[in-house]
N, C-alpha and C positions, 0 to 999 in steps of 0.2 A: 480286408488287408489294406494297410497304409505303408508306403515306402517313401524314403527321402533320398533325393539326389542332391549332391553338393558340387558346386563349381567354384574352384579357387582360380580366379583369373588374375591378370596382371595387376589391375587396379582395384579389385574388389572381389567379394564372395557372394554367391547366391545359393539359395536352398529352395527346393520345391518339395512339398508334400503331395503325393499322388495316390489316388485310390486305385483299386485293382482293375477298374474299367477305364483308366486313363484320365479321369478328371483331376485337374489340379485343385487341390483342396486349400492350399495356402502357399504363399511364396514370400520370401524376405531377402533382403540384400544388405550388404555392409561394405565399407570401404577399406582399402589397404593403402599403405604409403606408396607413393609413386616410386618406381625403381630409380635408383641413381645411375645415370648413364653418362659416360665420358667419351671424349673424342678418340681415345686409344682403344675403344672396344669393350670397356667394362660396363656391365649391366647387372646390378645387384639390388637385393632387397633384404630386409631384416626378417628372417624366417620365424622369429619369435612372435611376430604379429599375426601369423596365420591362424593359430589355434584360438586365440581370443575372439577373432572375427568369425570363425566358423562356429564356435560354441554359441555365440550370440544369435546368429541367424537360425541355427538348428533349434535352439530353445523356442524361438518365435513360431516356427512352423510345426513343431511337435507338440506344442501346448495342448493338453486335453485329448491327445490322440494316442491310441495304442500302436506304436510304430513297430513293424515287423522286421524291416531291413533298411540299411543305409549304404550308399556307395559314394565314392569321391572321384571326381575327374579334375584335371588341372592342365596347365600348359605343358607342352611336350619338351622334356629336356631340362626343366628347372630342377637343380639339385643343391644339396647342402651337406657339408661335413658335420658329423655328429660324434659325441663321446659314447662311452660304453652304456650310458643310460638312455641313449637316443636323443640327447639334447643338442641343439645346434652349437657348434664351436666356430663356425665361419659364416660369412654372409651367404645368403642363397644366391647362387650364380644363375641368372635368368636364361631363358631359352635362346636369347640373342647375344649372350656374352661371348666374346671372342678370345678370352685368355687361353683357351685350349687349342687355338688354331694350329700352332706348330706341332703339337702332339697329334692332332687330327690328321695333319698331312702325313706324319709317320704311320699312323694307324691305317690310312688309306692303302699304303704299300704293304704293310705287314699283314693285313687281312684281305688282300686283293681277291684271292680266290673265293673267300667267304662272301664278300660283298657282291661279287659277280653272280654267285649262285642265288643270292637274295634279290638281285636286281635293284640294288641301291648304292649310293655313294656316301662317303663320309664328308659332310660339309664342314667348313671352318667353325661353325657354331655348334656342332654336335656335342652332346653331353659327354661322350666318351673321352675326348681330350681334356675336358674340364675335370673329370675324375682324376686323371693323372696330375693335373695342375694342383688340385686340392691335396692330393697325397703328398706332394713335395712341400707345399706351403703350410700344411697343418699336420706335421708328422705325428702329433700326439692324438689325432682323431682315430676313432675306431671304425669308421666306414662312412658311406654316403646314404642319403635318403632322397627319394623323389618327394614332391609335395604331398601326394596322397598317403605315402608311407608314414610321414610325420603325423598327419591328422589321424590316421587309423590307429597308430600307436597310442595316441592320446585317448581314443575311444576305448581301446582294449587294455591299456595299461602295460603293454609289453611289445616286443619286436614283432613285425609282420613281414610277410613276403610282399614283393612288389608284383605288378602285373606286366605281362609281356608287351603291352602297348606303351606304357610309360617308359619301359626299359629299352625299347627298340633303338633309340638314338643314343643310348648309354652304352651300346656295345653288346646287347643281347641278340642272339640269333634264333628267331622263332621257327626257322626251318629245321634246325638240328636240335633245338631245345637246350641251348647252352650259351654261356657267356663266351665271347671270343677270347679264349684263354691265351692263345698264341700272341695276341695283341697286348693284353694286359701284362703278361709275363715280360714281354720285351720292354714295356713302359714302366715296369717295376711296381705295378699295383697288385697287392696280394689278393687272393680269392676271398678272404674273410672280409675284405672291404666292400664286397658286392652282396646285395641281398639275394635271398632265394626268390624264384620267379614262379608265378602261377598264371593260369588262364584268367582273363577278365571274367567277372561274374562268379568266381570261386569264393566260397565262404572263408574269410580270414579268421573268424572267431566270433564269439558272442560276448556282448557286454556283460561283465561280471557284477556290475552295480549300475544304478541309475547314473547317467552322465549326459550333460547338455540337454536335459529334458527327455532323453531316450530311456526306456525301461531296461532293467536287467534282462538279459536273454535276447536282446535285439541283435540280429545278424549284421555283421560288418563285412561288406562284400567288396571284392576287388573291382576297380573301375577301369576306365580307358582314358586316353588323352582327350582334350577338349574337342578336337576335330572329329575324332572317331565317335565320341558320344553325341555330337551334333548330327552326324550322319545317321546314327541309329534313331535319334529323336525325329528326324525327318521321315523315317520309315524305311530306309535302305537297310534291311536286315537279312533278307534271303537272297540267294544267288540270282543274278540277273537284274536286281533292283539297283538303281543309281540315283543319287541326289546331287543337284546342282545348287550350291549355296552362293547366292549373289549378295555380297556385302561390299565392304571397301574393295576387296578383291574377289575374284571368282574361284570357287573350289568345286571340283568334281570328284566324288567318291562313291564307290559302289561295292558290290559283293560278287565274288567269283568262287567257283569250287576249287580251281587250281591257281597256283601262283603265276602272275603275269609278269614277264620280264620285258623291260623296255631298254634297249641298248643305248638310247639317247640320254637316259638319266632323267627325263622329264617326269616320269611317273615311278612311284615306289609303293610298296604294299605293307600295311600293318596286317596282323593276323586276327581273324574273327574269333570270338570266344568259342565257337563250335569247330574250329580248325580250318574253316574256309579262309579266304583272303580278302583284303580290303584295298584294292588298287585305287590310285587317284593322284591328284596333284593340285597345286594352287597356282593360278596365274597371277601376274603382277597388274593385270588390268581388271576392271570391274567398276563398282560405283564411284571409286576415286576419280575415274576418268570422265564421269558424267556429272557436271556441276551446274549450279544455278538454281533458280526457283523451279524445281522439278514438276510440280503440278501444273504450273503455267506453261512450261515448255512442252509437257506432254500434250496439253490441249492444242498447242501450235503444230505439233508433229503428227496429229491424227489424220492428216490429209493423204497419207500413203507413203510408200517406200521412197527413200532418198535416191536422188540421181548421183550423188557423190558417195564415195566409200571411205570410211574412217577406221582407224585403229587407235582407240582412245587410251593410249598408254601414258600415264601421268608422269612417270619418271623412267630413266634409262634402264634397260634390261628386262628380259622375259625368262620365265622358268617353266612354264607350262601353258599350252601343250607342246612347246618347243623350247629349247634352252639356247638363248642368245644374249650374252651379257651386254652387247652394244645395240640392242634393239631400241628403236625410237618410234614414238607415235607418228601417224601421218594422216593426211586427208587427200584423197585423189579427186581433183576437181574443185570448183568454187561453189560453195553452198549459196543458195538464193537468199537465205536469211537465217536467223538464229534457230528457227523452227526446223529447217532442213538439216542444219548442223547437228542439232540435238538428236533428231531422228537417226542420222548417220552414226552417231556415237552409240545410241541404243542398239542399232543393228550390228555395229562393230563388236560389241561385247557378245552378242548372240553368235556372231561368226566364230569367235574364239571358242564358245561353247560347242558349236557344231564341229569345229576342227578337233577339239578334245575328244568328242564322241567318235569321230572318224578314226582318230589314232587308236582308240580302244578297239574298234572293229578290225583295224589292220592287224592287231595282235590276237585276233581270233575271239574277242570278247563279244558275247551277245548282250545287247542293251535293250531290254524290254520296256515298253511304255506302260503307264505314264512315267515321265521323268519327274521325280519328286523335287520340290524346290522350296527354298526358304531364304531368309535374309532380307535386308531392307529393300533391295531392288525388286523383290517379288511382290512388294506392295503396290507396284505400278501395273495396273491392268494392261496398259499399252505395251510395256516392256515384256510382260509375260506372254502376250499374244504374239509379239515379234519373235520371241525365243521359240515358242511352239511352232511357228511357221517355218523358221529357219531350220530347226532340227527335224521337223516332220514328226515330232512326238507330242502327245498331249502332256501338259504340265500340270501337276497337282500341287497346289500350295499347301505346305504343312503348317498347321496352327501352332505346334509346340516344339519347333526345331531349335531348341536351346540346349546347351551343354548339361544344365542341371536336370532337365527332363530326361535326357539320354542316360545320365547317371542313375536316375530313378528306375529307368527301364532295366538297367543292369542289376540293380538291387532286387527288383521284382523277379528277374530270371533265376535268382538263387532260391526263390520260395516255391517254385512250381516244378513238377517233374519234367516237363518238356523244355526247360531252360529258356534261352532268349527267344526262340521261335514262338513258344507258347505264350510267353509274357507279352510279346509284340502283338500276337493275335487277340489277346485280351485287352490290349491298349491300342486299338487301331488308329491309324492316321486317317483323319477325315478332312475333306476339302474338295472344292469344286475343281474339276479337270477342265483346263482351258485348251481347246483344240486348235490346230492350225487354221489359218485363214486362207482358203484355197484361192481367193481373189488376188493374194499377194505372193503366192508361192513362186511363180516364174520370175518375177522381178527380183525377189530376194535371192533366189538361186543364182541368177546371173551376177548379182553383186557379190555373192559369196565366192564365185569363181574368180572374179576380179581381185578380191581380197587375197585369196590363196596364191594367185599368180604373182601378185605384188610381193608377197612374202618370199616366194621362190626367186624372183628377180633380184631381190635384195640379199639373197644368200642366207636367209634365216631359216628357210625350210627346204629340206632336201626332197 
């Protein structure tokens, strides 16, 4: 069996061809035009560029291979208005476009009970408000599409359902299995403007003819948002498993059997293809707050725990594991040199990770080790060791934690009787588990308590 996962990102597309045992057989990438962003909050891209870019990379990875299934993942909340033939009639409004902010403020009140039950809030950049904006600005349009919907329609030659992951920020309620009709009715958006919704890993159809190098009869499968697909690729598939993705920012996502509600709004949940839940959140700190020649600085920082405590927040505001718009980075004490400052920053991000895990436990969530991890920050052995020691969990670095690999996993789930769990067992995550360093446990635990106390003293943490 060969499956293909497609990732339509902000600036480019990627495709992975993956064997049934998890081996990556081929990969290809292509570029997309940079979104046009303006100071008044507009962020848009030409949706007509998506299909040619996807077609090109799929042809490259499918060449000479009998592909069984394909799935598409993309950024959360990127939408475009289309005509009755499914062709774009508006620019694609990107995930960070703010033209729907006034409508989102209304939607927050109109659906307050629904959002409270879901444990989520309607942000100014939610796709829900942009759907209302598109309906007013493009009255001749027939509806909206998320990025994967448009690609899958090209593959199948006709309309497709969307998945409940990409639809979450567009106003779909995965708890009740319906669009927030009371909100859309009040905003004047008709039901026919919204696509049908299915679970991720559902079969949307079979290709009726060879297309983009794929054979006739290839399954086209519903995907998930890039963050969720990356989580699955890291190995967080079954209840109790969690992945800490350390890139420019830090993201913690995992799987629980029940919906986890967070009154603070720092954490919200997508729905798992099998009906479980995917709670998590994204911090504003991470690799962005740790700068410089990292290999050199890591060597300087290997001498042991820092005596100073740092919160390496590169810009104002924090969103997870606590919500504080006016949060600022800080350093408690004076570092002896750049090596100690670097070490304190590495520890600071690990403290944020520990705090995020503690907040999950406060909500009754069991987090079993090892903690799966991926992202650029996980390439640092020193940083991984610090994170393991601070959290008290072994960290397993995942080799293929990329969106396209997660999309391939969803495609594979549609081809086996046991769905996603069986597909994941056939494509296991392999990697060395880094255990905590007991020699540094006490010192880092003391610094963590100083970190938390400082957050409380500043009024950022209750």
